N, C-alpha and C positions, 0 to 999 in steps of 0.2 A: 505492500500498499503505498503512494508515495504520500510526502510529505509535502505541507502547502507553505512552499518558499515562494521568494520572487522568481526563481529559474522557472518553477514548476508553473506559476500563475501567468508567464508569459506563455510558456507551452501551451496552457492549456486557451489564452486568447487568440493565438495563431494558429490552434488548431492542430497541433502537430504530435497530440498524445493518442494512445489506443482508446477505444470507444469506452472500454471499463474505467480506465485511467481518468478519462474527461468527465464520467458521470462521479467519479468519487470525487476527483479534485472539485466538480460543480455543486457537489453537495458541501462541500467545508466551505466553498465562498458563500454559499447561501445563508451557511450558519454563522458566519463570521463577519460582523459590521466593518473590522478594520480592514478585512480582504476586499469587500465592497467598496468602501471609499478608494482603496488603492488601485482596484481597477478602472473607477471613472477618473482617477487622475492621471493613469499611465493613457486614456484614451483623449484625456485634454492638453497635456503634455508633449505629445508625440503631433497633436495637430496646432500646436500654438506656434507662430511665426516672430522670427524675428530674436530667439531665443540668445542671451548673450554667453560668451565663451566662459568655461568654468575657471577660477584660477588654478593654477599650478604653484604647488607647495613643493619643497624640496624633498620633503619625506614622505609624500603622498604617492602612492603606486595604485590608487585605484584608478588615475585617470590612463595610465598607461595601456596601449593598444592590444598588447602579449596579454596583460592582466582580464582585460575584458573579455579577449578570445578566449581565452583558461577559462572564465568564468562560466562562457555561453557553451562550451565543451565540457563542462561538469569536470575539469580536471584541475582546478585550482583547490589547494590546501584549505581545511576547513576554516582555520582560524583567517585566512586572507576572505573566503567567504562572507564570512557575518561584517566585517570590516568594510567590503566592498557593496553589500545589501544596504547595510546603516547609512552608507555613503548615499547611495542611490535616492533610497528615501528619505533622506534631509536634504536632498538638493533635487529641485525639478529639471536643471539642467542634465545632470547626471543620469538619472533616471529616464528622460526621454532618449538619450544616449545609448544606455544601454538596452531598452524596449525597441527604438529603431534599429539598432544593430541585429537583434535577435528578430526582429521582422524582414530585414532584409536577406540575412540568412534564410530564413525561412523559404522567401521567394523564389531564391538565388538556388537554393541546394535542391528545392522541389522541381525545378525546371531546369535542368543541366542548358547551359548556353549551347547555341549554335553558331559555331563559327563557320563563316565560308573560305571557301579553299584560297579566293584571291585575298583573302585578308590575313590569313594565315601565312601566305608565300611573302605578303608585303612584311609582316611582322619579323619574318624570320632575316629577312633581306637588311633590315636595319641595323642586326648585329654583326659587328664585322671581325670579331673572332678574340680572342683572349689578349692579344697586344693591345688591343684599344681599351680594354679596362683601365681606369684611373688608378693609381699607386698600386700597380701591379710591379713587381720585380721582374727584369729582362730574365729569362730563361739561357743560361751561359750554355754556349754552343759545346757538343761534346768535339774533342781533340780527335782530329783522324789516325787512323793506325796506320801503320806504314805498310804499304803493298794493297790495303782494301781502299777502295773507292768510297768515298764518304754520301750516305743515304741522302737521297734526294727528300726535300721537304714534304711532310702531307698535310694536305688541307683538313682538316675536319668538319669544316663548315659548307664545305663543295657540296650543292644540290645533287650531284649526278653522282650514283652510287655505281658499285661493279656491275650488278646485273644489267643498269642501263648502258654501260659503255661496252660491254660486251655483246649484247644484243640488239643495239642501236638505239636510237632514241625512243625517248618512254612512251610515246605516244604509238610507236608501232608496236611495243611490247603488249600494251593494252589490247591492240585490236588483234593480236596471234593469241592472248589468253582466253578473250572473248569467244575466236573460232574454235580454241581446244574444249572450254566448256559448252558449247552449243553442242560439238559432235560427241561428246561422252555422255551427253544428256539424250540425244538420239541412239545412242548403241543401250544406256539403260534402260529408255522406254521399250525398244524393240527385244529386248531380254526378258523386259518384265512381263510382255504380254504370252499368254500361253498359246501354242498352235493350235488351230482349230483342227478337232479329231476328225478322223476323215470317215465320212457318210457308210454305211453299209450297202453294197451294190443290192438292187432286187433281182432277186432270182427264180428261177422256174424250177419246179420238179415234176418229172413225169410220173406221174402215177398211172399202173398197169390196170385195165379194167378186168375183170375177171372173166372168168371164160365159162360160158352157160353148159352145163352136162347135157348131151345128147342122147337120146334112147338109142338102145341097140341097134335096133334094126333103121335107122336113118341112115339116106344113102351118104357115104364119104364124098366129102368136097376137096377137092384137090388144093395142097397147098400152095399158096403166093408167096413169094419175096416179101418180106417183112419191108417197109416203107423206111427207110433212112431218117432216123432222125438226126438234126443238127444236134451237136455237142454243146450244151450247156453249162457253164462254169457254175459248181456248186457255191450256195453261199457259206462263205467261212463262218465257222463258228466265234462265237463273241464270249469269250470267258464271262462267267457270274463276277460281279465286283461287288463290293459295299455299298448298302444302298443310298442313294444319294438325295438328303432331304432339303427340300424345296425353302427356298428363301422369298418369306412374304414381304413384300414392297408394303406403304403406308396405307392403310385402310382407307377405302373411298371416300370422298366427300360429298355430301349431297349438295346439289346444285342450289346457288343462294345459302348456303349455309355460313355463318359469320365466322371469321378465322378466329384462332385462337387467341384470348387475351394474354398479353405478356404482363408479368410484373411491372410496376412503376420503374422508371430507370432511378438508381441510387446516386448517379452523382450529383455533386454538391456545386453550382456554381449561380452567378448572378444570370436570372432572366426576368426582373420585373423593376419595375420604378413605381414607387410610391409617390405619390402628387398631391397627397392631401393633407398638408400641413396641420389643418385645423381640426382633423379630425385622426386622436392619437392611433397608433397600431403597435401591437405589441407581437414579439417574435420568440420563439425558442427553438435553439439548435437541438439537432438530434442528439438523443443520449445525454440531455442537460436539464435537470428539473427547472432552472430561473428564466425566469420571464424576462427581457429586456424591449427597450422601446424603440422603435424604428427611427432613426434621424432622419428628419425630412431635409436636410440640409444636403444629404449624399442620395437618400432615396432607392437605394440599390438594394434588393430584395432577391435571395438565395432560394434553390431549391432544397428539397427537404428537409427547409426549416417550417415549423407548425405557426402560422399566421394568425393572430388572435383579434378581432373587434369585441371590445367589451360593451356590456346592454347599454343600447344607445348611441354607440358610435358607429361611424359609416365610412369608414376609408376606403381609399380605391385604388387599385394596382392596374397598370398598362404590362402586359406581357410582350415579349420579343417578337411573336406570332399575330401580334395587332389585336387582340382580345384584352376587352378590358372586364375587370371583376371588381363588382362593388360588395364589401363585406356588410351586411347588414343586423347589425346587434339591436335588438328589442328591449324594452324596460316595459314593467307594470305600467299599466292605465295608458300606455302609446298605442299599441296595436293589438287588437283580438286575437293574436295567434299565439300557440304555445310553444313561441323559440325565444330565447336569449342571447348568449353570444354566439358570433360567429367565426368557427375554426376551421380552416383549410391546411393544406399541404401542396404546394409546386411539385412539377416533378420537368424533368427535359422530355418535351413531346417527342414520340416516334414518326418515322416518317410517315408523311401524308397526314398527318395530326397538327394542327394548329397549337392547340392547349391540352394539357394532362395535370389534373389535380384530384384531389381524396378531399372531399365534403366530410369535416368528422361531426360536426353538428352545425343548427342554425340554417339563416338564411344567407342567400349570394345572389347577384345579379350578374347576367353574363352578356356582353355586346361587343360588337367588333365595329365601331363605328368609320373607320376607313378602309374596310374591306371591300374590292374589288372582285370578290367569288365569293361561294358561299365557305363557310368557317366552322370546319369541325373541331369540336372538344369535347375531350374524354374525361366524364366526370365518374370518380369511383368512391362507394360509400358501402360500408361493411364489407359483404363479398360481392355486391353489384359493381356491374361497370355497362354506364349508358354513354351511348356517343351520341351527341347533340349537334345536329347540323343548322348553324345560325343561315339562313337564306340570301342576306344580304345586311348593308352596312344599319339599314332601319331597323334590324330586328333585336328585341330583347327577349329575353326569357329569366325567369326568377326560381330558385330551388329551396324547396325546404327540406330539412332534415329533422325528425323529431322524435323523440324517445320517451316513451308513456309507461309509468309503472305497471308490472304485473299485475291482473287483477287474478283472483282466486283467494284460498286459505292464506292467511298471512301470519298468525301466530303457530299454526301446526302446521309445518311444509315438509315432506318429506325429500321431496327434492326442488330447490329452488327454480323457480320459474324465470326466465330470461326477459326484459323487457320487451315490449312491442315498438316495432321503430315503423314509422311510415314515411315516405317520401314522397312529393309532389314536385312537379315541373311545369311551370304555366306560362303561356304567351304573354307578354306584358304588352309588345309591338312588333308587327309585321308577322312572320311566318317560319316556323321552324318545324324539325323533324326529329324522332329522338329514334334510336335502335337499341334494344338491350336483348341479346342472344339473338333468337328466332321471331320476337316482338319488335312489330316497328308499329311508329302512329299514322306515318303518312302524314299529309301536310297539315300543322296546326296552326289556326288562327288565333286572334287575339281572345282570351278567355277560356281558351281550349287548355286542358289541364290531364296531365299524365301521371298515374297514380302508381303507386308500390306500396304492399303494405306485408311487414314481415312473417304475418299470421294469415295472410288471405290469398297467396298463390302468386300467378304470374303477373307483371306491369299490364296494366291497359289504360286506357281512356276514363278519366272519373266521370263517373254518373253525374247527372244534373244533381237528382235528390241525395248526394254523398252526406250521409250522418256524420262523418268524420270533418267536415268543411263546412258548418253552418255559415261562415263567410260568404262563401258562393262565389262570383264575379268578382267581388272587391276583395279576395284575400291578398293580395301582392301588391294592394295599394298602400304607396307611401306617406300618405297623409294622415298626421294624427287627430284624432276627434278634438272638438274644440268645447271639452269639459274643464271645469277646474283643477281636477284631479291631473290630466293631462298636460296641463299648462305648467302646473306644479312640477310634474316630473319631466317636463321638457327644460324646466329650470336648472332642475338637478344636474339633468346631464350636461347643461353648457358648464355648470359650476366643476364639474368633477371633471370634464374633458382639460379645464384649465388648468387643473391641479395637476392630473396626470402629464399635462404637457411641457409642464415646468419641473415635475419631479422625475428624481433619480432612482426611484426603487429603494429597496423593494417595495412594491406596490402594494400587496397584501397588509403589510403593515400600516399604510395609509388608510387603506380600507377599514381597519378593525379599530382603527382609532377613531376613524368617523362613527362606526357603531356605537361604540363605546361613548361618546359625548354627547350627552344630553342638550345641549345647547345645539347642537345642529338641528337642519330643519329636519322633518319626520321624512321627506322625498328623500333626501341625498343619505339618509341613514338606510332608508330599506334599497335605494340604488347599490349602497356598497355592499348590502349582504350579498345582491346576485352578481356583484363584482369580485367576491371572494369566492364563489361558486367558478367563475369564468376563470379563473388563474388557478385552480384546483386546491385552493387552501382551504382544507375539509376541518382543519385543526383548530382554526379563529373561528369557522362556520357552527362547528358544535360551541364554541364556547357562547356564541351568539342567541343559542338558543336559550338561554340564560339571562338576557341580557335587560336593562331597563327598558320600558315601554314596549306594550303588546305589538304594535305594529312593526317594530323591528327584531320581534321574536318570531311571529306570522311571515316577514318575507324571510327570514333564516330557514325557518321549517320549509317552507316551497322551495327555497333555491336549492337546498340538499336533497329534497326527495327530486328536484328538476335534473341535478347533477349527477345524481345515481343512474338515473334513466338514461343518462346517455352513452351508455357504454355496458356491454354484460361484462365487464370485469370489475365494475365498479365497486359492487356490493363486498367483495372479496377485501379491497382496498378499504373499504369503511371498514369492517370488520378490523383491520390491521390499525388503523387509526385509532378506532374505540379503544383497543386493548392497552393504549397508551395513556388512557386517560383514567386516572386513577380515583377520581369522583364518582365513576359508575361501577356498580358491582357485576357480575356476571349477569345477573338474572336482568337487568338493565340496558345492559350492552345489547342483549338479544333482542328487548323489547324496543330499543331504539333501533336498530337493524331491520325487523320487520316491517316497522312503520314507514321508515326510510325507503326499501326498497320495494314494498308493495302498495297494493290498493286496498284497503279491507271492503268486503262486501258488505251491505247493511245486515247480513246475519250476526255481523262481529259487534253492533252497537253494543251490546251487554259488556263485551268486554272492553270496548271504549271508554264508557261510562264509569268501568270500574278504574281505568287508569288516570282518567279525570283528577282520581284521589290520590295518584302517586306521590311519594314524599321527592321527587324529583321534578324540579320545574321542567327540564328538558322533554320528559317523558309526557307530563301535563299538555305541553304546547303542542307534540305531535299529534298526542290524541285529540286534541280541539281542533286541530287543523282538520284532521278526516272527519270527523262529525260535522264539523262547519261546511266541509264540500257536501254533506249527504243530506244536510239539513240547516239551510241556512237560515231560514225561518227562526226556528227554534234556538241558533246560535245568536240571534238579535233581540230574541222576548227574553231570554235569560240573561243575556249581559255577562257570559262567562269570561272572567280574567284568569290565564293560569297562576298570576301572581299575585292576586287579590288574596286578601284575610277571609273574603267570602265565600270562596271558590264553594266549598262545600254543598252552602246552601245554593249558590246558582248551579251547580252540578245537577242537585236534586230536582230542581224546577225544569231544567232542560231535559231531564229524564222522564219527567212526566209529561211535559209536551211530547215528547218522541213517542210515548208510550200511546198516547191519547190520539196521536196521529196513526199510529201504524193499526190500532183498533179501529179506527173508523174505517180505514182502508180494508181491512179485512172484512168488517160488518155489511160494508158496501159492494165487497165483492159475493 
């Protein structure tokens, strides 16, 4: 396991560590506030212009180029390493020099320099031999031996070698070598091809007709000379050899069958430009847990990095292939669709494809505003892959990926059920086509939607009376409603965008502080809870279940359930995080996991009312959330507050109202 030093930190920033080492160092950086400040300081000093020259002291060897080189090569003695790192941390100029040298060496050693042959010849011609070196003592000439002729001087730097002088000019030598290589290749190919086996000749075999038996008293027929039959060579016998196994070719492909999908390209390189500085964009490198903020002054985003739009933020990217992607983060009270953060990963597109990406969660908009031909975008999610064709530059489509908690038994589950996932593609403007395996949509115009359900079979056009889409034609509208709650949430989004734009991270610490501050506006505290879920800060989100303020606790409960439903593996992650919370016992951890991962049916109401009287505020808040979804009228009439001293009486009132309503439904049936 690597130690967190300045050298390993530089290797982590320049992406020269192995994936496992990078993950280990990334976790250490995320846990160390000093390391995070050093990272930000390195980024600033390496970009600062007009840095002064560091003062040179007689006894200071930290500025010696050889010392810095030995430090970067990890061969410097330990006592000098500590001295050099301390000097670099104390002085911005020295820190910039060490970091810049490490970055330059990473680039140079990662891609070997290509020297043209003409440049190599010119460089060698600049050297005139050892006698041209200054301060070089002249070599004494050896005295000739009597009777022996003095040897001639040998020119060590002459360009012609012995082979060239014997066989002629070097150009002729190259031609002869090329001809010899071609001849050897022809002979090798001729020897490698097996000779064609002789085909057996078709022969004929004379078959004698059986003579009929004549009766004894039949007249004798004079014998005739037999007709001469020409000689026919017999077919040579072919010895029986070992059985030959048939070599099967590739299986036949049905006409119209789509080609096999390839895994996304794992190469990491810049492929997109982030050009909306007022809408912050976060990104996370592969195998690292830390979220960083994209720099709007550079705007270069790379493949294999996970890109994130926080709830309420709408950053945009322009890809090399001309495709524009808008990540659409949604916030409570803005749009009536169950999407929150938007998370995607870009890849290097394959030949014939203009863009390749994975939609992990949320909503995105796709367009190609300058396209001169149809644009093909490959969209991946879960184990599905859709090929979306934008007909022209006027076409815009939207995609939603929604995870919903599993429905069914919650408290006594033999086998945990995975969440239900629904994907929509809708045409906002123009005409588009979608292909998923053998299924094709044909031409889709404005208002048409293509739907996939993880528990409902193959994708197809969404019906007009889709029960999963109450918004209908207005599903992909970008306009927020003109309600007081929507206006307050829009103001909270603007303020949080300003804070994230000026912040340097870790952002989950800022969101947690906003939730815990009672003087903050309610809308900002609610939005911060959803932002904690967006950056996977589940430890802080679990703590927010017991925060002051019913609205903040309700937002934390809903955001936590939303986070768990966006990936089938997150339930196990939730269990692992809960195991680190010493405030909960084992039974409480099991109840919290069940309430977060599932959606209890109405038959579980008795158990939920029992949990309203739990001694843990987090358990009471999660039970209240589920009961409020099933019985919003009872929640309003009882005014149940999980943190109130009157919660026992309020729970009893709510339970009586629920029982009366259920009895009325049963009697009416």
